[in-house]
C-alpha positions in Angstrom: 37.9 -87.7 15.9 40.7 -86.0 17.8 44.2 -87.2 18.6 46.6 -86.1 21.4 50.2 -87.2 21.2 52.6 -86.9 24.1 56.3 -86.9 22.9 58.4 -88.5 25.6 62.1 -89.2 26.3 62.7 -92.0 28.7 65.3 -92.2 31.4 67.9 -94.7 30.2 67.3 -98.2 31.7 63.7 -97.7 32.5 62.0 -99.4 29.5 60.1 -102.0 31.6 58.8 -99.3 34.0 58.0 -97.0 31.0 55.9 -99.6 29.2 54.2 -100.8 32.4 53.2 -97.2 33.2 51.6 -96.9 29.8 49.7 -100.2 30.1 48.3 -98.9 33.4 47.4 -95.6 31.7 45.5 -97.4 29.0 43.5 -99.2 31.6 42.6 -95.9 33.3 41.6 -94.3 30.1 39.2 -97.0 29.1 36.5 -95.6 31.3 36.8 -92.0 30.1 33.9 -90.6 28.1 34.9 -90.2 24.4 38.2 -92.2 24.8 38.6 -94.4 21.7 42.1 -96.0 22.2 45.8 -95.4 22.8 49.1 -96.8 21.7 52.7 -96.3 22.7 55.1 -95.8 19.8 58.8 -96.4 20.2 61.0 -94.3 17.9 62.8 -96.7 15.5 65.9 -94.4 15.3 66.9 -94.4 19.0 66.2 -96.2 22.3 64.8 -93.4 24.5 62.2 -91.6 22.4 58.5 -92.5 22.6 55.2 -91.1 21.6 51.9 -91.9 23.4 49.0 -91.4 21.1 45.5 -91.1 22.5 42.4 -91.0 20.2 39.2 -89.3 21.3 35.7 -89.0 19.8 35.9 -85.2 19.9 38.1 -82.3 21.0 35.6 -81.4 23.6 35.9 -84.8 25.3 39.7 -84.6 25.2 39.6 -81.1 26.7 37.3 -82.2 29.5 39.8 -85.0 30.3 42.8 -82.7 29.9 41.3 -80.2 32.5 40.4 -82.9 35.0 42.4 -84.3 37.8 42.3 -87.6 35.9 44.9 -86.3 33.5 47.4 -85.5 36.2 46.8 -89.0 37.8 47.3 -90.6 34.4 50.6 -88.8 33.8 52.2 -89.2 37.2 53.6 -92.8 36.8 54.6 -92.0 33.2 56.3 -88.8 34.0 58.4 -90.5 36.7 60.1 -92.4 33.8 61.0 -89.4 31.7 64.3 -87.5 31.5 62.5 -84.3 30.5 58.9 -83.0 30.5 56.7 -84.4 27.7 55.4 -82.2 24.9 51.9 -82.5 23.7 50.7 -82.2 20.1 47.0 -82.1 19.2 45.4 -83.2 15.9 42.0 -83.0 14.4 41.3 -86.0 12.2 39.4 -85.0 9.1 39.7 -88.4 7.4 40.1 -91.7 9.2 40.8 -95.2 7.9 37.9 -97.4 8.6 40.2 -100.4 9.0 42.0 -98.5 11.8 38.8 -97.9 13.7 38.1 -94.4 12.4 
């Protein structure tokens, strides 16, 4: 398993739009080969910080998506809600909790 996490800072006052853009993204991702699931995390210590976590079956499947036009289309409505460019962090998952779907 492989996880890509986009750290995001929302423009103040755009929470409904931000969350709607991520719901739309999850729908688009569902048809991608190797895509396992995604979730939007809201930082408990402040109102504008989020992380969008995407799980993939393998790094190769993530990289194919990352290099495709689909990635840019996925990010466009999300990025319109951000006060600064997102940062991406990539993780290999050597041990996964079976209860969490891994």
